[in-house]
mmCIF file of the N, C-alpha and C atoms, coordinates in Angstrom:
data_MODEL
# 
_entry.id   MODEL 
# 
loop_
_atom_site.group_PDB 
_atom_site.id 
_atom_site.type_symbol 
_atom_site.label_atom_id 
_atom_site.label_alt_id 
_atom_site.label_comp_id 
_atom_site.label_asym_id 
_atom_site.label_entity_id 
_atom_site.label_seq_id 
_atom_site.pdbx_PDB_ins_code 
_atom_site.Cartn_x 
_atom_site.Cartn_y 
_atom_site.Cartn_z 
_atom_site.occupancy 
_atom_site.B_iso_or_equiv 
_atom_site.pdbx_formal_charge 
_atom_site.auth_seq_id 
_atom_site.auth_comp_id 
_atom_site.auth_asym_id 
_atom_site.auth_atom_id 
_atom_site.pdbx_PDB_model_num 
ATOM 1   N N  . MET A 1 1  ? 16.036  15.882  14.187  1.00 0.00 ? 1  MET A N  1 
ATOM 2   C CA . MET A 1 1  ? 17.118  14.909  14.400  1.00 0.00 ? 1  MET A CA 1 
ATOM 3   C C  . MET A 1 1  ? 18.451  15.647  14.249  1.00 0.00 ? 1  MET A C  1 
ATOM 4   N N  . ASN A 1 2  ? 19.312  15.458  15.211  1.00 0.00 ? 2  ASN A N  1 
ATOM 5   C CA . ASN A 1 2  ? 20.658  16.115  15.108  1.00 0.00 ? 2  ASN A CA 1 
ATOM 6   C C  . ASN A 1 2  ? 21.656  15.093  14.656  1.00 0.00 ? 2  ASN A C  1 
ATOM 7   N N  . ALA A 1 3  ? 22.870  15.537  14.345  1.00 0.00 ? 3  ALA A N  1 
ATOM 8   C CA . ALA A 1 3  ? 23.900  14.673  13.822  1.00 0.00 ? 3  ALA A CA 1 
ATOM 9   C C  . ALA A 1 3  ? 24.307  13.572  14.759  1.00 0.00 ? 3  ALA A C  1 
ATOM 10  N N  . THR A 1 4  ? 24.184  13.729  16.094  1.00 0.00 ? 4  THR A N  1 
ATOM 11  C CA . THR A 1 4  ? 24.571  12.677  17.024  1.00 0.00 ? 4  THR A CA 1 
ATOM 12  C C  . THR A 1 4  ? 23.493  11.590  17.084  1.00 0.00 ? 4  THR A C  1 
ATOM 13  N N  . SER A 1 5  ? 22.256  11.805  16.646  1.00 0.00 ? 5  SER A N  1 
ATOM 14  C CA . SER A 1 5  ? 21.269  10.800  16.781  1.00 0.00 ? 5  SER A CA 1 
ATOM 15  C C  . SER A 1 5  ? 21.068  10.018  15.464  1.00 0.00 ? 5  SER A C  1 
ATOM 16  N N  . ARG A 1 6  ? 21.797  10.291  14.433  1.00 0.00 ? 6  ARG A N  1 
ATOM 17  C CA . ARG A 1 6  ? 21.729  9.600   13.189  1.00 0.00 ? 6  ARG A CA 1 
ATOM 18  C C  . ARG A 1 6  ? 22.404  8.269   13.269  1.00 0.00 ? 6  ARG A C  1 
ATOM 19  N N  . ARG A 1 7  ? 21.830  7.319   12.486  1.00 0.00 ? 7  ARG A N  1 
ATOM 20  C CA . ARG A 1 7  ? 22.470  5.970   12.425  1.00 0.00 ? 7  ARG A CA 1 
ATOM 21  C C  . ARG A 1 7  ? 22.226  5.418   11.051  1.00 0.00 ? 7  ARG A C  1 
ATOM 22  N N  . PRO A 1 8  ? 22.975  4.456   10.645  1.00 0.00 ? 8  PRO A N  1 
ATOM 23  C CA . PRO A 1 8  ? 22.744  3.833   9.313   1.00 0.00 ? 8  PRO A CA 1 
ATOM 24  C C  . PRO A 1 8  ? 21.411  3.089   9.321   1.00 0.00 ? 8  PRO A C  1 
ATOM 25  N N  . ILE A 1 9  ? 20.847  2.945   8.150   1.00 0.00 ? 9  ILE A N  1 
ATOM 26  C CA . ILE A 1 9  ? 19.584  2.126   8.002   1.00 0.00 ? 9  ILE A CA 1 
ATOM 27  C C  . ILE A 1 9  ? 19.988  0.662   8.178   1.00 0.00 ? 9  ILE A C  1 
ATOM 28  N N  . THR A 1 10 ? 19.167  -0.063  8.928   1.00 0.00 ? 10 THR A N  1 
ATOM 29  C CA . THR A 1 10 ? 19.430  -1.483  9.168   1.00 0.00 ? 10 THR A CA 1 
ATOM 30  C C  . THR A 1 10 ? 18.483  -2.358  8.329   1.00 0.00 ? 10 THR A C  1 
ATOM 31  N N  . VAL A 1 11 ? 18.798  -3.641  8.254   1.00 0.00 ? 11 VAL A N  1 
ATOM 32  C CA . VAL A 1 11 ? 17.902  -4.601  7.580   1.00 0.00 ? 11 VAL A CA 1 
ATOM 33  C C  . VAL A 1 11 ? 16.500  -4.566  8.247   1.00 0.00 ? 11 VAL A C  1 
ATOM 34  N N  . GLU A 1 12 ? 16.459  -4.477  9.540   1.00 0.00 ? 12 GLU A N  1 
ATOM 35  C CA . GLU A 1 12 ? 15.181  -4.411  10.279  1.00 0.00 ? 12 GLU A CA 1 
ATOM 36  C C  . GLU A 1 12 ? 14.365  -3.148  9.815   1.00 0.00 ? 12 GLU A C  1 
ATOM 37  N N  . ASP A 1 13 ? 15.040  -2.049  9.597   1.00 0.00 ? 13 ASP A N  1 
ATOM 38  C CA . ASP A 1 13 ? 14.401  -0.828  9.124   1.00 0.00 ? 13 ASP A CA 1 
ATOM 39  C C  . ASP A 1 13 ? 13.767  -1.045  7.743   1.00 0.00 ? 13 ASP A C  1 
ATOM 40  N N  . LEU A 1 14 ? 14.530  -1.731  6.873   1.00 0.00 ? 14 LEU A N  1 
ATOM 41  C CA . LEU A 1 14 ? 14.015  -1.995  5.531   1.00 0.00 ? 14 LEU A CA 1 
ATOM 42  C C  . LEU A 1 14 ? 12.740  -2.929  5.557   1.00 0.00 ? 14 LEU A C  1 
ATOM 43  N N  . TRP A 1 15 ? 12.816  -3.952  6.471   1.00 0.00 ? 15 TRP A N  1 
ATOM 44  C CA . TRP A 1 15 ? 11.654  -4.772  6.543   1.00 0.00 ? 15 TRP A CA 1 
ATOM 45  C C  . TRP A 1 15 ? 10.421  -4.021  7.081   1.00 0.00 ? 15 TRP A C  1 
ATOM 46  N N  . ALA A 1 16 ? 10.674  -3.010  7.866   1.00 0.00 ? 16 ALA A N  1 
ATOM 47  C CA . ALA A 1 16 ? 9.590   -2.254  8.526   1.00 0.00 ? 16 ALA A CA 1 
ATOM 48  C C  . ALA A 1 16 ? 8.891   -1.313  7.541   1.00 0.00 ? 16 ALA A C  1 
ATOM 49  N N  . PHE A 1 17 ? 9.529   -0.929  6.446   1.00 0.00 ? 17 PHE A N  1 
ATOM 50  C CA . PHE A 1 17 ? 8.919   -0.038  5.438   1.00 0.00 ? 17 PHE A CA 1 
ATOM 51  C C  . PHE A 1 17 ? 7.761   -0.738  4.774   1.00 0.00 ? 17 PHE A C  1 
ATOM 52  N N  . ARG A 1 18 ? 6.690   0.012   4.578   1.00 0.00 ? 18 ARG A N  1 
ATOM 53  C CA . ARG A 1 18 ? 5.590   -0.493  3.718   1.00 0.00 ? 18 ARG A CA 1 
ATOM 54  C C  . ARG A 1 18 ? 5.863   -0.039  2.267   1.00 0.00 ? 18 ARG A C  1 
ATOM 55  N N  . ARG A 1 19 ? 5.581   -0.894  1.341   1.00 0.00 ? 19 ARG A N  1 
ATOM 56  C CA . ARG A 1 19 ? 5.874   -0.525  -0.029  1.00 0.00 ? 19 ARG A CA 1 
ATOM 57  C C  . ARG A 1 19 ? 4.545   -0.378  -0.789  1.00 0.00 ? 19 ARG A C  1 
ATOM 58  N N  . ILE A 1 20 ? 4.444   0.750   -1.496  1.00 0.00 ? 20 ILE A N  1 
ATOM 59  C CA . ILE A 1 20 ? 3.264   1.105   -2.271  1.00 0.00 ? 20 ILE A CA 1 
ATOM 60  C C  . ILE A 1 20 ? 3.452   0.639   -3.728  1.00 0.00 ? 20 ILE A C  1 
ATOM 61  N N  . GLY A 1 21 ? 2.524   -0.119  -4.288  1.00 0.00 ? 21 GLY A N  1 
ATOM 62  C CA . GLY A 1 21 ? 2.649   -0.608  -5.610  1.00 0.00 ? 21 GLY A CA 1 
ATOM 63  C C  . GLY A 1 21 ? 1.956   0.294   -6.631  1.00 0.00 ? 21 GLY A C  1 
ATOM 64  N N  . ALA A 1 22 ? 1.875   -0.143  -7.832  1.00 0.00 ? 22 ALA A N  1 
ATOM 65  C CA . ALA A 1 22 ? 1.322   0.617   -8.929  1.00 0.00 ? 22 ALA A CA 1 
ATOM 66  C C  . ALA A 1 22 ? -0.183  0.872   -8.725  1.00 0.00 ? 22 ALA A C  1 
ATOM 67  N N  . PRO A 1 23 ? -0.617  2.109   -8.815  1.00 0.00 ? 23 PRO A N  1 
ATOM 68  C CA . PRO A 1 23 ? -2.000  2.413   -8.637  1.00 0.00 ? 23 PRO A CA 1 
ATOM 69  C C  . PRO A 1 23 ? -2.842  2.166   -9.897  1.00 0.00 ? 23 PRO A C  1 
ATOM 70  N N  . ALA A 1 24 ? -4.127  1.956   -9.704  1.00 0.00 ? 24 ALA A N  1 
ATOM 71  C CA . ALA A 1 24 ? -5.094  1.904   -10.834 1.00 0.00 ? 24 ALA A CA 1 
ATOM 72  C C  . ALA A 1 24 ? -6.172  2.962   -10.592 1.00 0.00 ? 24 ALA A C  1 
ATOM 73  N N  . ALA A 1 25 ? -6.344  3.819   -11.568 1.00 0.00 ? 25 ALA A N  1 
ATOM 74  C CA . ALA A 1 25 ? -7.323  4.956   -11.463 1.00 0.00 ? 25 ALA A CA 1 
ATOM 75  C C  . ALA A 1 25 ? -8.598  4.666   -12.167 1.00 0.00 ? 25 ALA A C  1 
ATOM 76  N N  . SER A 1 26 ? -9.683  5.220   -11.640 1.00 0.00 ? 26 SER A N  1 
ATOM 77  C CA . SER A 1 26 ? -10.977 5.156   -12.267 1.00 0.00 ? 26 SER A CA 1 
ATOM 78  C C  . SER A 1 26 ? -10.912 5.957   -13.613 1.00 0.00 ? 26 SER A C  1 
ATOM 79  N N  . PRO A 1 27 ? -11.771 5.710   -14.548 1.00 0.00 ? 27 PRO A N  1 
ATOM 80  C CA . PRO A 1 27 ? -11.746 6.448   -15.796 1.00 0.00 ? 27 PRO A CA 1 
ATOM 81  C C  . PRO A 1 27 ? -11.734 7.967   -15.664 1.00 0.00 ? 27 PRO A C  1 
ATOM 82  N N  . ASP A 1 28 ? -12.443 8.500   -14.663 1.00 0.00 ? 28 ASP A N  1 
ATOM 83  C CA . ASP A 1 28 ? -12.473 9.942   -14.521 1.00 0.00 ? 28 ASP A CA 1 
ATOM 84  C C  . ASP A 1 28 ? -11.365 10.424  -13.581 1.00 0.00 ? 28 ASP A C  1 
ATOM 85  N N  . GLY A 1 29 ? -10.531 9.570   -13.080 1.00 0.00 ? 29 GLY A N  1 
ATOM 86  C CA . GLY A 1 29 ? -9.393  9.994   -12.224 1.00 0.00 ? 29 GLY A CA 1 
ATOM 87  C C  . GLY A 1 29 ? -9.802  10.399  -10.777 1.00 0.00 ? 29 GLY A C  1 
ATOM 88  N N  . SER A 1 30 ? -11.055 10.181  -10.402 1.00 0.00 ? 30 SER A N  1 
ATOM 89  C CA . SER A 1 30 ? -11.508 10.639  -9.090  1.00 0.00 ? 30 SER A CA 1 
ATOM 90  C C  . SER A 1 30 ? -11.227 9.591   -7.975  1.00 0.00 ? 30 SER A C  1 
ATOM 91  N N  . LEU A 1 31 ? -10.904 8.342   -8.373  1.00 0.00 ? 31 LEU A N  1 
ATOM 92  C CA . LEU A 1 31 ? -10.718 7.281   -7.408  1.00 0.00 ? 31 LEU A CA 1 
ATOM 93  C C  . LEU A 1 31 ? -9.487  6.472   -7.846  1.00 0.00 ? 31 LEU A C  1 
ATOM 94  N N  . ILE A 1 32 ? -8.670  6.128   -6.865  1.00 0.00 ? 32 ILE A N  1 
ATOM 95  C CA . ILE A 1 32 ? -7.468  5.340   -7.081  1.00 0.00 ? 32 ILE A CA 1 
ATOM 96  C C  . ILE A 1 32 ? -7.497  4.156   -6.134  1.00 0.00 ? 32 ILE A C  1 
ATOM 97  N N  . ILE A 1 33 ? -7.177  2.985   -6.709  1.00 0.00 ? 33 ILE A N  1 
ATOM 98  C CA . ILE A 1 33 ? -7.027  1.776   -5.908  1.00 0.00 ? 33 ILE A CA 1 
ATOM 99  C C  . ILE A 1 33 ? -5.475  1.440   -6.016  1.00 0.00 ? 33 ILE A C  1 
ATOM 100 N N  . PHE A 1 34 ? -4.892  1.143   -4.838  1.00 0.00 ? 34 PHE A N  1 
ATOM 101 C CA . PHE A 1 34 ? -3.431  0.885   -4.874  1.00 0.00 ? 34 PHE A CA 1 
ATOM 102 C C  . PHE A 1 34 ? -3.079  -0.190  -3.786  1.00 0.00 ? 34 PHE A C  1 
ATOM 103 N N  . PRO A 1 35 ? -2.111  -1.051  -4.075  1.00 0.00 ? 35 PRO A N  1 
ATOM 104 C CA . PRO A 1 35 ? -1.660  -2.000  -3.172  1.00 0.00 ? 35 PRO A CA 1 
ATOM 105 C C  . PRO A 1 35 ? -0.549  -1.490  -2.232  1.00 0.00 ? 35 PRO A C  1 
ATOM 106 N N  . VAL A 1 36 ? -0.594  -1.919  -0.970  1.00 0.00 ? 36 VAL A N  1 
ATOM 107 C CA . VAL A 1 36 ? 0.397   -1.573  0.007   1.00 0.00 ? 36 VAL A CA 1 
ATOM 108 C C  . VAL A 1 36 ? 0.888   -2.889  0.656   1.00 0.00 ? 36 VAL A C  1 
ATOM 109 N N  . THR A 1 37 ? 2.180   -3.221  0.501   1.00 0.00 ? 37 THR A N  1 
ATOM 110 C CA . THR A 1 37 ? 2.736   -4.434  1.057   1.00 0.00 ? 37 THR A CA 1 
ATOM 111 C C  . THR A 1 37 ? 3.498   -4.131  2.330   1.00 0.00 ? 37 THR A C  1 
ATOM 112 N N  . ALA A 1 38 ? 3.182   -4.935  3.372   1.00 0.00 ? 38 ALA A N  1 
ATOM 113 C CA . ALA A 1 38 ? 3.930   -4.880  4.617   1.00 0.00 ? 38 ALA A CA 1 
ATOM 114 C C  . ALA A 1 38 ? 4.590   -6.222  4.840   1.00 0.00 ? 38 ALA A C  1 
ATOM 115 N N  . PHE A 1 39 ? 5.790   -6.201  5.393   1.00 0.00 ? 39 PHE A N  1 
ATOM 116 C CA . PHE A 1 39 ? 6.612   -7.416  5.529   1.00 0.00 ? 39 PHE A CA 1 
ATOM 117 C C  . PHE A 1 39 ? 6.771   -7.770  6.991   1.00 0.00 ? 39 PHE A C  1 
ATOM 118 N N  . ASP A 1 40 ? 6.826   -9.051  7.234   1.00 0.00 ? 40 ASP A N  1 
ATOM 119 C CA . ASP A 1 40 ? 7.088   -9.621  8.546   1.00 0.00 ? 40 ASP A CA 1 
ATOM 120 C C  . ASP A 1 40 ? 8.461   -10.309 8.499   1.00 0.00 ? 40 ASP A C  1 
ATOM 121 N N  . MET A 1 41 ? 9.473   -9.774  9.083   1.00 0.00 ? 41 MET A N  1 
ATOM 122 C CA . MET A 1 41 ? 10.822  -10.320 9.013   1.00 0.00 ? 41 MET A CA 1 
ATOM 123 C C  . MET A 1 41 ? 10.886  -11.709 9.674   1.00 0.00 ? 41 MET A C  1 
ATOM 124 N N  . GLU A 1 42 ? 10.184  -11.892 10.797  1.00 0.00 ? 42 GLU A N  1 
ATOM 125 C CA . GLU A 1 42 ? 10.282  -13.168 11.470  1.00 0.00 ? 42 GLU A CA 1 
ATOM 126 C C  . GLU A 1 42 ? 9.637   -14.250 10.709  1.00 0.00 ? 42 GLU A C  1 
ATOM 127 N N  . LYS A 1 43 ? 8.474   -13.941 10.025  1.00 0.00 ? 43 LYS A N  1 
ATOM 128 C CA . LYS A 1 43 ? 7.809   -14.954 9.232   1.00 0.00 ? 43 LYS A CA 1 
ATOM 129 C C  . LYS A 1 43 ? 8.381   -15.026 7.823   1.00 0.00 ? 43 LYS A C  1 
ATOM 130 N N  . ASN A 1 44 ? 9.257   -14.110 7.458   1.00 0.00 ? 44 ASN A N  1 
ATOM 131 C CA . ASN A 1 44 ? 9.880   -13.984 6.094   1.00 0.00 ? 44 ASN A CA 1 
ATOM 132 C C  . ASN A 1 44 ? 8.776   -14.024 5.055   1.00 0.00 ? 44 ASN A C  1 
ATOM 133 N N  . GLU A 1 45 ? 7.770   -13.114 5.258   1.00 0.00 ? 45 GLU A N  1 
ATOM 134 C CA . GLU A 1 45 ? 6.684   -13.023 4.219   1.00 0.00 ? 45 GLU A CA 1 
ATOM 135 C C  . GLU A 1 45 ? 6.139   -11.581 4.188   1.00 0.00 ? 45 GLU A C  1 
ATOM 136 N N  . GLY A 1 46 ? 5.519   -11.283 3.067   1.00 0.00 ? 46 GLY A N  1 
ATOM 137 C CA . GLY A 1 46 ? 4.853   -10.003 2.917   1.00 0.00 ? 46 GLY A CA 1 
ATOM 138 C C  . GLY A 1 46 ? 3.398   -10.245 2.657   1.00 0.00 ? 46 GLY A C  1 
ATOM 139 N N  . LYS A 1 47 ? 2.584   -9.329  3.088   1.00 0.00 ? 47 LYS A N  1 
ATOM 140 C CA . LYS A 1 47 ? 1.117   -9.355  2.799   1.00 0.00 ? 47 LYS A CA 1 
ATOM 141 C C  . LYS A 1 47 ? 0.713   -8.004  2.207   1.00 0.00 ? 47 LYS A C  1 
ATOM 142 N N  . THR A 1 48 ? -0.137  -8.089  1.158   1.00 0.00 ? 48 THR A N  1 
ATOM 143 C CA . THR A 1 48 ? -0.526  -6.895  0.438   1.00 0.00 ? 48 THR A CA 1 
ATOM 144 C C  . THR A 1 48 ? -1.987  -6.628  0.668   1.00 0.00 ? 48 THR A C  1 
ATOM 145 N N  . ARG A 1 49 ? -2.309  -5.373  1.022   1.00 0.00 ? 49 ARG A N  1 
ATOM 146 C CA . ARG A 1 49 ? -3.660  -4.925  1.172   1.00 0.00 ? 49 ARG A CA 1 
ATOM 147 C C  . ARG A 1 49 ? -3.944  -3.966  0.072   1.00 0.00 ? 49 ARG A C  1 
ATOM 148 N N  . LEU A 1 50 ? -5.126  -3.916  -0.388  1.00 0.00 ? 50 LEU A N  1 
ATOM 149 C CA . LEU A 1 50 ? -5.631  -2.952  -1.357  1.00 0.00 ? 50 LEU A CA 1 
ATOM 150 C C  . LEU A 1 50 ? -6.324  -1.820  -0.611  1.00 0.00 ? 50 LEU A C  1 
ATOM 151 N N  . TYR A 1 51 ? -6.028  -0.603  -1.092  1.00 0.00 ? 51 TYR A N  1 
ATOM 152 C CA . TYR A 1 51 ? -6.599  0.613   -0.529  1.00 0.00 ? 51 TYR A CA 1 
ATOM 153 C C  . TYR A 1 51 ? -7.317  1.387   -1.573  1.00 0.00 ? 51 TYR A C  1 
ATOM 154 N N  . ARG A 1 52 ? -8.372  2.147   -1.181  1.00 0.00 ? 52 ARG A N  1 
ATOM 155 C CA . ARG A 1 52 ? -9.116  3.008   -2.093  1.00 0.00 ? 52 ARG A CA 1 
ATOM 156 C C  . ARG A 1 52 ? -8.873  4.450   -1.573  1.00 0.00 ? 52 ARG A C  1 
ATOM 157 N N  . MET A 1 53 ? -8.711  5.366   -2.531  1.00 0.00 ? 53 MET A N  1 
ATOM 158 C CA . MET A 1 53 ? -8.524  6.758   -2.147  1.00 0.00 ? 53 MET A CA 1 
ATOM 159 C C  . MET A 1 53 ? -9.225  7.657   -3.164  1.00 0.00 ? 53 MET A C  1 
ATOM 160 N N  . HIS A 1 54 ? -10.074 8.527   -2.704  1.00 0.00 ? 54 HIS A N  1 
ATOM 161 C CA . HIS A 1 54 ? -10.730 9.553   -3.504  1.00 0.00 ? 54 HIS A CA 1 
ATOM 162 C C  . HIS A 1 54 ? -9.694  10.664  -3.676  1.00 0.00 ? 54 HIS A C  1 
ATOM 163 N N  . ALA A 1 55 ? -9.839  11.468  -4.702  1.00 0.00 ? 55 ALA A N  1 
ATOM 164 C CA . ALA A 1 55 ? -8.855  12.489  -5.061  1.00 0.00 ? 55 ALA A CA 1 
ATOM 165 C C  . ALA A 1 55 ? -8.506  13.372  -3.800  1.00 0.00 ? 55 ALA A C  1 
ATOM 166 N N  . ASN A 1 56 ? -9.501  13.780  -3.015  1.00 0.00 ? 56 ASN A N  1 
ATOM 167 C CA . ASN A 1 56 ? -9.220  14.649  -1.862  1.00 0.00 ? 56 ASN A CA 1 
ATOM 168 C C  . ASN A 1 56 ? -9.501  13.995  -0.557  1.00 0.00 ? 56 ASN A C  1 
ATOM 169 N N  . GLY A 1 57 ? -9.241  12.704  -0.443  1.00 0.00 ? 57 GLY A N  1 
ATOM 170 C CA . GLY A 1 57 ? -9.598  11.991  0.774   1.00 0.00 ? 57 GLY A CA 1 
ATOM 171 C C  . GLY A 1 57 ? -8.466  11.225  1.335   1.00 0.00 ? 57 GLY A C  1 
ATOM 172 N N  . GLU A 1 58 ? -8.767  10.498  2.440   1.00 0.00 ? 58 GLU A N  1 
ATOM 173 C CA . GLU A 1 58 ? -7.776  9.605   3.111   1.00 0.00 ? 58 GLU A CA 1 
ATOM 174 C C  . GLU A 1 58 ? -7.915  8.217   2.501   1.00 0.00 ? 58 GLU A C  1 
ATOM 175 N N  . PRO A 1 59 ? -6.874  7.478   2.501   1.00 0.00 ? 59 PRO A N  1 
ATOM 176 C CA . PRO A 1 59 ? -6.946  6.057   2.067   1.00 0.00 ? 59 PRO A CA 1 
ATOM 177 C C  . PRO A 1 59 ? -7.796  5.210   2.945   1.00 0.00 ? 59 PRO A C  1 
ATOM 178 N N  . THR A 1 60 ? -8.578  4.323   2.358   1.00 0.00 ? 60 THR A N  1 
ATOM 179 C CA . THR A 1 60 ? -9.445  3.365   3.069   1.00 0.00 ? 60 THR A CA 1 
ATOM 180 C C  . THR A 1 60 ? -9.103  2.000   2.650   1.00 0.00 ? 60 THR A C  1 
ATOM 181 N N  . PRO A 1 61 ? -8.836  1.099   3.636   1.00 0.00 ? 61 PRO A N  1 
ATOM 182 C CA . PRO A 1 61 ? -8.540  -0.304  3.256   1.00 0.00 ? 61 PRO A CA 1 
ATOM 183 C C  . PRO A 1 61 ? -9.703  -1.004  2.585   1.00 0.00 ? 61 PRO A C  1 
ATOM 184 N N  . LEU A 1 62 ? -9.475  -1.740  1.567   1.00 0.00 ? 62 LEU A N  1 
ATOM 185 C CA . LEU A 1 62 ? -10.502 -2.494  0.930   1.00 0.00 ? 62 LEU A CA 1 
ATOM 186 C C  . LEU A 1 62 ? -10.471 -3.999  1.227   1.00 0.00 ? 62 LEU A C  1 
ATOM 187 N N  . THR A 1 63 ? -9.293  -4.448  1.670   1.00 0.00 ? 63 THR A N  1 
ATOM 188 C CA . THR A 1 63 ? -9.045  -5.837  1.949   1.00 0.00 ? 63 THR A CA 1 
ATOM 189 C C  . THR A 1 63 ? -8.539  -6.021  3.406   1.00 0.00 ? 63 THR A C  1 
ATOM 190 N N  . SER A 1 64 ? -8.639  -7.200  3.874   1.00 0.00 ? 64 SER A N  1 
ATOM 191 C CA . SER A 1 64 ? -8.219  -7.514  5.249   1.00 0.00 ? 64 SER A CA 1 
ATOM 192 C C  . SER A 1 64 ? -6.728  -7.593  5.343   1.00 0.00 ? 64 SER A C  1 
ATOM 193 N N  . ALA A 1 65 ? -6.177  -7.261  6.438   1.00 0.00 ? 65 ALA A N  1 
ATOM 194 C CA . ALA A 1 65 ? -4.729  -7.366  6.703   1.00 0.00 ? 65 ALA A CA 1 
ATOM 195 C C  . ALA A 1 65 ? -4.285  -8.814  6.750   1.00 0.00 ? 65 ALA A C  1 
ATOM 196 N N  . ASP A 1 66 ? -5.246  -9.734  6.951   1.00 0.00 ? 66 ASP A N  1 
ATOM 197 C CA . ASP A 1 66 ? -4.909  -11.158 7.094   1.00 0.00 ? 66 ASP A CA 1 
ATOM 198 C C  . ASP A 1 66 ? -4.788  -11.907 5.753   1.00 0.00 ? 66 ASP A C  1 
ATOM 199 N N  . VAL A 1 67 ? -5.183  -11.247 4.655   1.00 0.00 ? 67 VAL A N  1 
ATOM 200 C CA . VAL A 1 67 ? -5.204  -11.948 3.373   1.00 0.00 ? 67 VAL A CA 1 
ATOM 201 C C  . VAL A 1 67 ? -4.312  -11.139 2.450   1.00 0.00 ? 67 VAL A C  1 
ATOM 202 N N  . GLY A 1 68 ? -3.472  -11.855 1.692   1.00 0.00 ? 68 GLY A N  1 
ATOM 203 C CA . GLY A 1 68 ? -2.577  -11.174 0.713   1.00 0.00 ? 68 GLY A CA 1 
ATOM 204 C C  . GLY A 1 68 ? -3.278  -10.939 -0.630  1.00 0.00 ? 68 GLY A C  1 
ATOM 205 N N  . TRP A 1 69 ? -3.070  -9.830  -1.261  1.00 0.00 ? 69 TRP A N  1 
ATOM 206 C CA . TRP A 1 69 ? -3.647  -9.521  -2.540  1.00 0.00 ? 69 TRP A CA 1 
ATOM 207 C C  . TRP A 1 69 ? -2.602  -9.032  -3.513  1.00 0.00 ? 69 TRP A C  1 
ATOM 208 N N  . ARG A 1 70 ? -2.931  -8.893  -4.778  1.00 0.00 ? 70 ARG A N  1 
ATOM 209 C CA . ARG A 1 70 ? -1.953  -8.438  -5.728  1.00 0.00 ? 70 ARG A CA 1 
ATOM 210 C C  . ARG A 1 70 ? -2.348  -7.101  -6.338  1.00 0.00 ? 70 ARG A C  1 
ATOM 211 N N  . ALA A 1 71 ? -1.736  -6.745  -7.427  1.00 0.00 ? 71 ALA A N  1 
ATOM 212 C CA . ALA A 1 71 ? -1.996  -5.442  -8.021  1.00 0.00 ? 71 ALA A CA 1 
ATOM 213 C C  . ALA A 1 71 ? -3.465  -5.336  -8.548  1.00 0.00 ? 71 ALA A C  1 
ATOM 214 N N  . PRO A 1 72 ? -4.073  -4.122  -8.374  1.00 0.00 ? 72 PRO A N  1 
ATOM 215 C CA . PRO A 1 72 ? -5.449  -3.931  -8.799  1.00 0.00 ? 72 PRO A CA 1 
ATOM 216 C C  . PRO A 1 72 ? -5.497  -3.753  -10.315 1.00 0.00 ? 72 PRO A C  1 
ATOM 217 N N  . ARG A 1 73 ? -6.653  -4.118  -10.911 1.00 0.00 ? 73 ARG A N  1 
ATOM 218 C CA . ARG A 1 73 ? -6.905  -3.926  -12.310 1.00 0.00 ? 73 ARG A CA 1 
ATOM 219 C C  . ARG A 1 73 ? -8.285  -3.376  -12.451 1.00 0.00 ? 73 ARG A C  1 
ATOM 220 N N  . ARG A 1 74 ? -8.444  -2.385  -13.290 1.00 0.00 ? 74 ARG A N  1 
ATOM 221 C CA . ARG A 1 74 ? -9.710  -1.738  -13.596 1.00 0.00 ? 74 ARG A CA 1 
ATOM 222 C C  . ARG A 1 74 ? -10.477 -2.547  -14.589 1.00 0.00 ? 74 ARG A C  1 
ATOM 223 N N  . THR A 1 75 ? -11.749 -2.704  -14.380 1.00 0.00 ? 75 THR A N  1 
ATOM 224 C CA . THR A 1 75 ? -12.607 -3.378  -15.328 1.00 0.00 ? 75 THR A CA 1 
ATOM 225 C C  . THR A 1 75 ? -13.598 -2.291  -15.882 1.00 0.00 ? 75 THR A C  1 
ATOM 226 N N  . PRO A 1 76 ? -14.185 -2.551  -17.020 1.00 0.00 ? 76 PRO A N  1 
ATOM 227 C CA . PRO A 1 76 ? -15.182 -1.628  -17.639 1.00 0.00 ? 76 PRO A CA 1 
ATOM 228 C C  . PRO A 1 76 ? -16.297 -1.307  -16.654 1.00 0.00 ? 76 PRO A C  1 
ATOM 229 N N  . SER A 1 77 ? -16.698 -2.225  -15.776 1.00 0.00 ? 77 SER A N  1 
ATOM 230 C CA . SER A 1 77 ? -17.802 -1.979  -14.898 1.00 0.00 ? 77 SER A CA 1 
ATOM 231 C C  . SER A 1 77 ? -17.442 -1.258  -13.585 1.00 0.00 ? 77 SER A C  1 
ATOM 232 N N  . TRP A 1 78 ? -16.240 -0.846  -13.451 1.00 0.00 ? 78 TRP A N  1 
ATOM 233 C CA . TRP A 1 78 ? -15.797 -0.164  -12.222 1.00 0.00 ? 78 TRP A CA 1 
ATOM 234 C C  . TRP A 1 78 ? -16.514 1.127   -12.076 1.00 0.00 ? 78 TRP A C  1 
ATOM 235 N N  . ARG A 1 79 ? -17.198 1.310   -10.934 1.00 0.00 ? 79 ARG A N  1 
ATOM 236 C CA . ARG A 1 79 ? -17.991 2.512   -10.685 1.00 0.00 ? 79 ARG A CA 1 
ATOM 237 C C  . ARG A 1 79 ? -17.436 3.204   -9.477  1.00 0.00 ? 79 ARG A C  1 
ATOM 238 N N  . ARG A 1 80 ? -17.713 4.496   -9.436  1.00 0.00 ? 80 ARG A N  1 
ATOM 239 C CA . ARG A 1 80 ? -17.330 5.282   -8.221  1.00 0.00 ? 80 ARG A CA 1 
ATOM 240 C C  . ARG A 1 80 ? -18.264 4.895   -7.068  1.00 0.00 ? 80 ARG A C  1 
ATOM 241 N N  . SER A 1 81 ? -17.683 4.664   -5.889  1.00 0.00 ? 81 SER A N  1 
ATOM 242 C CA . SER A 1 81 ? -18.506 4.407   -4.714  1.00 0.00 ? 81 SER A CA 1 
ATOM 243 C C  . SER A 1 81 ? -18.082 5.265   -3.539  1.00 0.00 ? 81 SER A C  1 
# 
């Protein structure tokens, strides 16, 4: 990007950003569950999906994009899968 193509960040840009929430790690640290919230400016709402990521892997969605979720919590029975 050169100096002539720069522009200020707009409100629409901010609404387009996805926001990553606080992660929850498995006891051995090999697996992380984390929320990612995407916003819809026209609907004036955000929906959060939970993702799973192994230490050396790509994130995998755990929840549907159509349903909103909150921050993950680890339970004693949480197992690596």
